C-alpha positions in Angstrom: -6.0 -36.2 17.3 -7.9 -33.8 14.9 -6.6 -29.9 14.8 -7.9 -26.8 12.8 -5.7 -24.1 12.1 -7.1 -21.1 10.9 -5.0 -18.4 9.3 -5.8 -14.4 9.2 -2.5 -13.8 7.0 -3.4 -10.6 4.8 -0.9 -12.0 2.4 -0.7 -15.6 0.5 1.8 -17.8 2.6 3.4 -14.6 4.5 6.3 -15.6 6.9 3.7 -15.5 9.6 2.2 -18.6 7.8 5.5 -20.5 8.4 4.8 -21.6 11.8 1.4 -23.1 11.2 2.4 -24.8 8.3 5.4 -26.4 9.1 3.6 -27.3 13.0 0.7 -29.0 10.7 3.1 -31.0 8.7 5.0 -32.6 12.2 1.5 -33.6 13.2 0.7 -35.3 10.0 3.8 -36.9 10.0 2.8 -38.4 13.4 -0.7 -39.6 11.9 -3.0 -36.4 13.2 -5.4 -35.2 10.9 -5.6 -31.5 9.9 -7.6 -29.0 8.7 -6.2 -25.7 7.0 -8.2 -22.7 6.5 -6.8 -19.9 4.7 -8.1 -16.9 2.9 -8.5 -18.1 -0.9 -5.7 -16.4 -3.1 -6.7 -17.6 -6.3 -5.9 -20.5 -8.5 -2.4 -18.6 -9.0 -1.4 -19.2 -5.1 -3.0 -22.9 -5.2 0.6 -24.8 -5.1 1.1 -24.8 -1.3 -2.6 -25.8 -0.5 -2.3 -28.4 -2.9 1.1 -29.2 -1.2 -0.7 -29.5 2.2 -3.5 -31.9 0.8 -0.7 -34.3 -0.5 0.4 -34.4 2.7 -3.1 -35.4 4.1 -4.8 -32.2 5.6 -7.8 -30.9 4.4 -7.8 -27.2 3.0 -10.9 -25.2 3.1 -10.4 -21.8 1.3 -12.5 -19.2 2.9 -13.8 -16.0 0.6 -12.4 -12.5 1.5 -14.6 -10.0 2.3 -14.2 -7.3 0.3 -16.0 -3.8 0.5 -17.3 -2.2 -2.8 -16.1 1.2 -4.4 -19.8 2.0 -5.1 -21.3 3.7 -2.2 -24.8 2.4 -2.2 -23.5 -1.3 -2.6 -21.1 -0.4 0.8 -24.3 0.5 2.5 -25.9 -2.4 1.8 -23.1 -4.5 2.7 -23.2 -2.9 5.9 -26.8 -3.9 6.5 -26.1 -7.3 5.5 -23.4 -7.2 8.0 -26.0 -6.8 11.0 -28.5 -9.0 10.0 -26.9 -12.2 8.9 -25.5 -14.4 11.8 -21.9 -14.5 10.3 -21.6 -17.6 13.1 -22.9 -20.0 10.2 -20.0 -19.4 8.1 -17.7 -21.1 10.6 -19.7 -24.2 10.5 -17.0 -25.9 8.4 -15.1 -26.5 11.5 -17.5 -28.3 13.6 -18.1 -30.9 10.6 -14.2 -31.5 11.1 -14.6 -31.8 14.9 -11.4 -30.6 15.8 -10.0 -31.5 19.4 -8.4 -28.0 19.2 -8.8 -24.8 16.7 -5.6 -23.5 16.1 -5.8 -19.3 15.1 -3.1 -17.6 13.4 -3.2 -14.0 13.9 -0.7 -11.7 11.6 -0.7 -9.6 14.5 -2.4 -10.0 18.0 -6.2 -8.3 17.6 -7.2 -9.0 13.9 -9.2 -11.8 14.2 -11.5 -10.0 16.6 -12.8 -8.0 13.4 -13.6 -11.6 11.7 -17.1 -11.6 11.2 -18.7 -13.9 13.7 -15.5 -15.7 14.5 -14.9 -14.5 18.3 -18.7 -15.6 18.8 -18.2 -18.3 17.1 -15.7 -19.4 19.9 -16.8 -18.1 22.8 -19.9 -20.2 22.1 -18.4 -23.1 21.0 -17.3 -26.2 23.3 -14.3 -26.8 21.3 -11.0 -25.6 22.9 -8.5 -22.9 20.8 -5.4 -21.6 21.0 -3.9 -18.5 19.7 -0.6 -17.7 17.9 0.0 -13.7 18.3 2.9 -13.2 15.0 3.1 -9.1 16.0 2.0 -6.7 18.3 2.6 -2.8 18.2 3.5 -1.6 21.7 2.0 1.8 21.0 -1.2 1.1 20.3 -4.4 0.3 22.5 -7.8 -1.6 21.6 -11.2 0.3 21.1 -13.6 -0.2 24.5 -15.7 -2.7 22.4 -12.8 -5.1 21.0 -11.0 -4.3 24.3 -14.1 -6.5 26.1 -14.1 -9.2 22.8 -10.1 -9.5 23.3 -10.1 -9.8 27.1 -12.8 -13.0 26.9 -11.4 -14.5 23.9 -7.7 -14.4 25.4 -8.6 -15.5 28.7 -10.7 -18.2 27.4 -8.1 -20.1 24.9 -6.3 -23.3 26.1 -2.6 -21.6 25.1 -2.0 -18.4 23.5 1.2 -18.6 21.9 3.4 -15.4 21.2 6.7 -15.5 18.9 8.2 -12.9 21.5 8.2 -12.4 24.9 8.1 -8.6 24.6 4.6 -9.3 22.2 3.4 -11.1 25.4 4.0 -8.7 28.2 2.8 -6.1 25.8 -0.5 -8.0 25.0 -1.0 -8.2 29.0 -0.9 -4.7 29.6 -3.0 -3.9 26.7 -5.6 -6.4 27.7 -4.9 -5.6 31.8 -4.7 -9.7 32.1 -2.5 -11.8 33.0 -2.0 -14.9 30.4 -0.8 -17.4 32.8 -1.4 -20.2 29.4 0.9 -17.8 27.3 4.2 -19.5 26.1 6.8 -18.1 23.2 8.2 -19.6 20.2 10.4 -18.9 17.6 9.5 -18.8 13.8 11.2 -21.7 12.2 13.3 -20.4 9.6 12.6 -20.4 5.6 15.9 -22.0 4.7 17.0 -24.9 3.2 20.2 -25.1 4.8 21.7 -24.2 8.5 25.0 -23.9 7.6 26.4 -20.6 8.0 27.4 -18.5 4.5 30.9 -17.4 4.1 31.7 -14.1 5.1 32.4 -11.5 2.0 35.3 -9.7 1.9 36.2 -6.7 -0.2 36.7 -2.9 -0.3 33.3 -1.7 0.3 31.2 -2.4 3.6 27.6 -4.1 2.0 24.9 -3.4 4.4 21.5 -5.0 4.0 17.7 -4.5 4.7 15.4 -7.1 4.5 11.8 -6.3 4.8 8.1 -5.4 3.4 9.2 -2.2 1.8 6.5 -0.4 4.1 8.6 2.4 5.6 6.1 3.5 9.0 6.9 0.2 10.6 10.3 -1.4 8.5 11.3 2.3 9.1 14.0 2.2 5.6 13.4 5.9 5.2 14.5 6.5 8.7 17.7 4.3 7.7 18.5 6.4 4.8 18.4 10.1 6.7 20.7 8.3 9.1 23.3 7.3 6.3 23.0 11.3 5.0 24.7 12.1 7.9 28.1 13.6 7.4 30.2 11.0 8.8 29.0 8.5 6.4 29.8 10.5 3.4 33.3 9.3 3.6 33.5 6.1 4.3 33.1 3.1 1.6 29.5 1.6 1.9 27.0 -0.1 0.3 23.3 -0.6 1.1 21.0 -3.3 -0.7 17.0 -3.0 0.4 15.4 -6.5 -0.4 11.7 -6.5 -0.5 8.5 -5.5 -2.0 5.9 -3.4 -0.7 3.5 -0.2 -1.0 6.3 2.2 -0.4 9.0 1.1 -3.1 7.9 4.1 -5.7 8.4 6.3 -2.9 11.7 4.8 -1.8 13.1 5.0 -5.4 12.0 8.9 -5.4 13.8 9.3 -2.0 16.6 7.7 -2.6 17.4 10.2 -5.5 16.2 13.2 -3.4 19.6 12.1 -0.6 21.2 11.5 -3.3 22.3 8.3 -2.6 21.7 6.3 -6.1 25.5 5.2 -6.3 25.5 3.6 -2.6 21.7 2.5 -2.2 19.9 -0.2 -4.6 16.4 -1.7 -4.4 16.5 -5.3 -5.1 13.3 -6.3 -5.0 11.8 -9.6 -3.4 14.9 -12.8 -3.2 13.7 -16.5 -3.0 16.9 -17.8 -1.7 17.5 -15.7 1.3 21.2 -17.3 1.3 22.1 -15.6 -1.5 21.1 -12.1 0.3 24.1 -13.0 2.7 26.4 -14.2 -0.1 27.0 -10.6 -0.7 26.0 -8.6 2.5 28.0 -8.4 5.7 25.5 -6.5 8.3 22.1 -7.2 8.7 19.9 -3.3 9.4 16.6 -3.2 10.7 15.0 0.2 11.8 11.8 -1.1 12.6 9.2 0.8 14.7 7.3 -2.4 15.9 8.0 -6.1 15.6 7.0 -9.8 16.1 10.2 -11.5 15.8 11.6 -11.3 12.6 12.0 -14.1 10.5 14.7 -11.9 8.4 16.6 -11.7 11.7 16.5 -15.4 12.8 17.8 -16.2 9.0 20.9 -13.5 8.8 21.8 -14.9 12.1 21.8 -18.6 10.9 23.5 -17.5 7.7 26.3 -16.1 10.2 25.9 -12.1 10.2 25.5 -10.2 13.0 22.8 -7.1 13.2 21.7 -3.7 14.1 18.7 -3.7 15.3 15.8 -1.3 17.4 14.6 -2.6 20.7 11.0 -3.4 19.8 9.3 -6.8 19.5 11.9 -9.9 19.9 14.7 -8.1 18.3 16.6 -7.4 21.8 16.1 -11.3 22.7 18.1 -12.3 19.8 20.8 -9.7 19.4 22.9 -8.3 22.6 25.4 -6.3 22.2 28.3 -6.4 21.4 27.9 -10.5 21.2 26.0 -10.8 18.2 25.3 -7.0 17.0 24.2 -3.4 17.9 20.9 -2.4 19.6 19.2 0.6 19.2 16.9 2.2 22.0 14.1 3.3 19.7 13.3 3.7 16.2 14.3 7.6 16.1 17.3 9.2 13.9 19.4 9.7 16.6 19.2 5.9 18.4 19.8 4.3 15.1 22.7 6.6 14.3 24.2 6.1 17.6 23.7 2.3 17.2 25.2 2.2 13.3 28.0 4.4 14.4 28.8 1.8 17.3 28.8 -0.8 14.6 30.9 0.9 12.4 33.7 1.2 14.7 33.3 -2.7 15.3 33.3 -3.8 11.6 36.7 -5.2 11.9 34.8 -8.1 14.0 31.6 -8.7 12.5 32.5 -12.0 10.9 33.6 -13.4 14.4 30.1 -11.9 16.0 28.2 -13.8 12.7 29.7 -16.8 14.2 28.5 -16.1 17.5 25.0 -15.2 16.3 24.8 -18.9 14.0 26.0 -21.1 17.3 23.5 -19.0 19.2 20.6 -19.2 17.0 21.5 -22.6 16.1 21.3 -23.7 19.7 18.0 -21.7 20.4 16.5 -23.5 17.5 16.6 -26.8 18.9 14.1 -28.8 19.1 12.8 -26.9 16.1 9.7 -24.7 16.7 7.4 -27.1 15.2 8.1 -29.8 16.9 7.4 -27.9 20.3 4.4 -26.4 19.1 3.4 -30.2 17.8 4.5 -31.1 21.5 2.2 -28.5 23.2 -1.1 -29.4 21.1 -0.8 -32.9 21.8 0.5 -32.8 25.0 -1.6 -29.7 26.3 1.3 -29.0 28.7 4.2 -26.6 28.0 7.4 -28.6 26.7 10.6 -28.4 28.8 12.4 -26.8 26.0 10.4 -23.8 26.6 13.1 -22.7 28.7 15.0 -20.1 27.6 12.7 -18.7 24.8 12.7 -15.1 26.0 16.4 -15.2 27.2 19.3 -13.0 25.8 22.3 -14.5 24.8 25.0 -13.8 27.6 27.2 -11.0 26.5 30.4 -13.0 26.3 33.3 -12.9 23.6 34.1 -16.7 24.0 
């Protein structure tokens, strides 16, 4: 079988690329032919591409379209965009002659704005599947994009989502029943799936692992919640991991709310297990999600979590089995969930053990095996059962 993977990821080798890269590796191991087409992120990011090529994949890097800072050049770019047949830029797919094209979208509808891509798929006889990694529940599509998206998703052979919630939201946004929709978890980026020993100590240590983008990930909201009076006399520390556009702002905010002695920005950490060697609880204050890899990995490492009820968070966390769920990304909801967590802190280690067991069961067979099976066999694998189910609220 010949499978072409097209990714629109806005960062090189981001977490949303793991599912399709691992699936490509799985297909290659079983003798299938694979083409991978990411954006060209330059020679400094070529290692992953080279690895895929050594495994037998054809790698076709696509040039990124950037708008000029010069007004006259931007106007020429707009004119050129209207008169050029952008479908030609996708002819490399025809030369590979795939049996199916798999489109990995960092959101759900990013691919709609790719010049010529939707027209190419609509006018091609090649089957295709979409992978949607994220969906904002509070947005809608402009009229033109709405009609194009409906046609695109309706024609797809498979519409793959990383959470049932994202699939449900997409159906509402499109006013379209996606009977060919299927839900897979993202594979964790961990060398070992063994639990990390639970750290002890005088101070409760919480961690937030996410891109530093407050409007979506909620770092500023969490800091505000932790300035409430009841937290002032408690022994706790917060470690914030990740990079992003709001790093400077967060440094100033931490100083402004006088939490310099309790909150630290730790930057990006390659080995996730080292995070959980030092921290006892994951906190996620997101306003929208797909199904965050940070949550899957924390659970595999044996940690409970406080999460907001967005995306697939509540598909993984059931209160009080594996953590605590804030009804929404608001100060009151997050504050109440944090308070419930604090009152149960003596049980976090037990909750973390449950989280590990539940996630180990959930990820068998691994998501990349299930997706490879779907692409080759053309039907939902039997292990699709339970992909959107919550763990039962049991204390066993």
